[in-house]
N, C-alpha and C positions, 0 to 999 in steps of 0.2 A: 938426304936423310930428313925425315919429318915425322914427328910424334905428336898426337893430340888426343884429348879425351873430351867427349861431349855426351850429354844426355841423349837418350834414344830419339826424343822428339826432333832433335837437330837433323838426324838422318832421314826423317820422314817428311820434312818440309819440302814443298815444291819450290823450284827456282834457285836451289843452291848451285854454286859454280861447277861442281862435279856431280855427275850422276852416280852417287854412292851406291845405289841399289845394285849396280852391275858388279861391284866389288864383292857382294855377298852371294852371288849366284853359285859359286863353287862350294859353298859351305853346307853343313848339315842343316836340317830343318830347325834344330835347336838354336842355331845362330842366324836364322832367317829374320829379316827385319819385321815382316808382318807378324810372325809368331812371337818374337820378342816383345812387340808392343802389346800383344794380348796377354802374355805371361806377366808383364809388368803390373797388370791389374791384380795379380795374385800375390806378388812378392811384398814382403814387409820391408820395403825400402825402395830406392829409385834405381832404375836400370841405366847404365852408362855403357858406352862403347869406346874402347881404346883402339886407335888405328895408327899403324906404323908404316911409313913408306921408305923403301930403300931402293932407289932406281925404279925398275918396273915391278919389283916384288913388294908384297904387302903382308902384314900380320894384322889380324882382326881378333879382338878379345872383348866380348860382352861380359859385364859383371854387375852385380847388385850391391849398392852401398847401403848398409843398414846402420842406423843410429840407435843408441840406447843410453839411458842415463842411470847412474848409480851414485846415490848420496849427493845429488845435485850437479854432478859432473857429466858432460856429454862425451861418449865414446863412439867410435865408428869402426866397422869392419866390413869386409867384402866377401862375396861368395858367388859362384857361378849360378846363373838362373836355372830353374828347374827344367830338365832333369839332368842333362849333360852339357858340358861346355869345354872351356879351355881355349888356348890360343889356336887359331887356324891360320895357315899361310898359303900363299900362292906357290910356294916352293918348299920342298922338304929339305931344309938346310939348317944345320945346327947353329951356324954363325948368325943367320937371320933371326932365329929364335932368341939366341943369347943377347943380341943387340937390343931386341925389343924388351927382353926381361930386365936388363939393366936400367933402361929408361923407365919402365913401368914400376919397378921397385922403388926408384928414387921418387917418382910421382906419389906413391903410397906414403913414403916417409914425410914428404913435404905436406901432404894432406892430413897428416896425423892419423892415418889409418893403422889400426892396431894389428889386425891379422887378415889373412886371405885363405879361403878354403875353396878348392876346385874339385869338381867331379868331372873327370876327363872323359870325353866322348870316345868310346873304344874305336870308332871309325875316323877319328881326327887325323889330320895331316900333321903329325908331330914326329920328329926324328927320335928313334929309340934311344939314342945317346943322351937325349935331354933328361931322361929319367935318372941318369947317373949323377947329374949335377944339380938337380933340384930336389926339394923335399917331397918326393913322391913315394907313395906306398901302394903296392899292389894289393887290392882288397880281395878280389876273387876273380873268377872267369865268368864272363857273361855269355849267354847262349844266343846263337843266331842260326838261322836256316839259310844254307847256301842255295839260292834259287837258280844258279847256273846248272845245277844237276837236273836230270830228267824227273818228271812227275813220279814215275814208279820208284826211282831211286830215293827221292825225298821221302816218300811214304815208307819204303823199306827201311830207311834209317831211323824211323820212329821206334821207340821202345815197343816191344811186343804188347805190353799192357796198354799203351796209348793207341796202337792199331785196333786192339780189342774194343777200347772205349769209343773210338770213332765209329766203328761198325755198330756198336750198341746204340749210339745216338741216331744213326741212320735207320736202324730197325724200329726205333720209336718215333720215326717220322719227324725228327727235329729239323726245322727249316731255318736256313741262314739267309739273311737279307743284308744288302749293302745299300747305304744311303749317302747322299751328298750332305754336307753341313747345312742345316736349316733349323728353324725354331722347333719344329716338331721332332726331328731326329735328335737334336741336342737335349731337349727336355726329356725325351724317352731315356736317353743314356744317363742324364743327370740324376733322375729319380732312382734308378737301380744302383748307381754309383754311391749316392749318399746313404742308401740303406745298407750297402755293403760296408761302408766306412763306420756306420753306427754299430753294426754287428761286431766289427773287429775292434771297436774302441780305439780307432786310429788317432795318431797325433794330429793336432789342429792344423799343422802345415799342409796336410794332404786333403784338407777340406777346401778344395778350390771354390771360390766364392761365386755368387750369382753373376757378377760383372764379367768374370772370366768366361763362364759358360755362354753368356749372352754374346760376348765378342766372338766366340768360336762359331756362332751361327753364320757369320759372314766370311770366314776364312776361305781362301781359294780352294775349290774342290780338288785340284791336283795336289794340294798339300795335306789334305786330311780326308779320311773316310770314316763313316760311322757304321759299325757292324752290329747286328743283333741276331740272336738265336731264339727261336720260338718253339714252344711245344706244339704238338699236333692240335691242341685246343686253342692255339694262338695266344698263349701266355708267354710273356717275355721271360726267358730263362737266363740269358747272359747277354752282355753287350760290351763293346770295346771301341776306343778311339785309336785310329792308326794314323800316325804322322809320317809324312814321306817327302823325300826330296833327293835328287841326285843319285838315283838307283838304290837308295837305302830307305827302308821303311822301319818304323819303330812302333812296338806295342806300347802305346803311351799310357792309357788308363783303361781300367776294366771294372765291371761290376757283375755280380752273380746273384740270382734269386735263390736264396738258401732252400726254398721249398722244392727246388727241382735239380739239386746238385747230382742226384743219382742218374740223371739222364745223360751226363757227360756232354752237355751242350757246348761248353767252352772248348773242349777238345775238338769237336767237329768245326766250331767256328774258327779256331786258329788254323786248322788244316785248310779250310776254305779260303781264309785270308791269304795264306801262303800260295795257294794255287792261283788265286786272282792276281796277286802281285807278280807271280812268274809270267802269267799271260800278258801283263802290262809292261814287261821288260825290266823289272827290278832285279837287282843282283842279290840283295840280302834282306832278310826279314829279321830284325834285331828284337829278340824277346827280352833281353836284359838279364839282370840277376835278381837278387833279393837281399834284404837286410839279414843280419845274423839271427835275428829273432823270427825270420820267416823261412826257415829251412824247408817247410812243406811246399811253399810256393816255388822255391828254387828246384826242388826235386821234380815238381810238375813241369817246369820249363825244360829241364834236362831230358825229359821224355821225347821231346820234339827234334832233337838233333845232337850229334856228337861234336859239332863245330863250336869252337869257343874263341872269344876275344878277351885279352887281358883287360881288366878294369882297374884304373888307378885313381887315387885321390891325392891331391897335393895340399900340404899344410905349411903356411909361411907365417912367421911372426916378425913384424917390422919394428916393434918396440918391445924387446924382450923384458926389460926391467919393468916397464909399465904393465905388461902382461902378467908377470909373476906377482907384482905388488897387488894388482887388482884381484887376482885369484886368492891370494893370502888374506886380503882384507875381507872378501866375501865369506871365506871360511871362518874367519874370526868373528865377524858380525853375526853370522847365522849359527855359530857354534856347531860346525859340521865336522869337528875333529874326529869323532868316533863313528861317523856315518860312512857307509859304503858308497863310494862315488865312482862313476865310470870315468877313470882318468884318461881313457882313450878318446873320449868325446872332445871334439874340437870345434870352436874354441871353448876351453873348459869353463870360462866364466859364465857362458850362457847356460850350461847345465847346472852350475852352482846357484845361479840366480833363481832357477826354477825349483831347486830342491827345497823341500819344507822340513 
């Protein structure tokens, strides 16, 4: 039995005694060493990986440690890297997960980590029973397309309005192109993505920085594809980044030219992505879900499939008294007694600090 935690740089060094990269081959793209190193450029904190050995079995858990100060005191908490995470194991076994979690929770307490927030990958190798013993909450169901079905069946399973919109895009000669990661393809995507975020007045967290996009230019082609939809006049109407590994592809980021939404270019683009992934031998195309404030986006995704995966988040408090005292102190200092505060936000102190 062996448990240790290191920064991501440790696992990327050459010449370490064990070829750790092989341990990550079975995981999702969101736990892939190459992608985690890129995502580290986006996170407001440092990425670590906890690794647990129990005989031939292993548990792997990447997390981001974030520090903040309040009234001169430093606090830290952890969260899964964007977008999905959680523990992954070489064997679907509750005892294995429980043994890892006991050691990891003790590590957090020793490191004075206040809270932990996990966004669990719906395709993660996690025993269902683990949800009964951990602080996990089912948020909603995520949408995915089962690519093991035939092409005609996949199309038939689309909502009738989606089939109509795809045909409309075809009639208007919308063209779909696929690109390997490069400076040109990433720049093209980045421009339409930023304009989409600006139009939606999106949270700062979703404004992936220039370093992040620059690093994506060199990610392995078999781990990411760039898709773009063009009007018949060669104007970019929509674009998407698709992350993929181990037979599962994820609709990672997307952007839309608001001047051409009536062309339904995104509908045709997602259909083409699904068909391409099927031809490449992928089993699932994960479209994801949406925040409660984005019900329109969720309705759009549901038009592509009736297949769902449960999506859970986990919330843990390692220092309950410190957590409660900090929340009460911020409420008192900022005189927030009569303000409407989203008490469901976790950790609450981060929402309180932002409240004016």
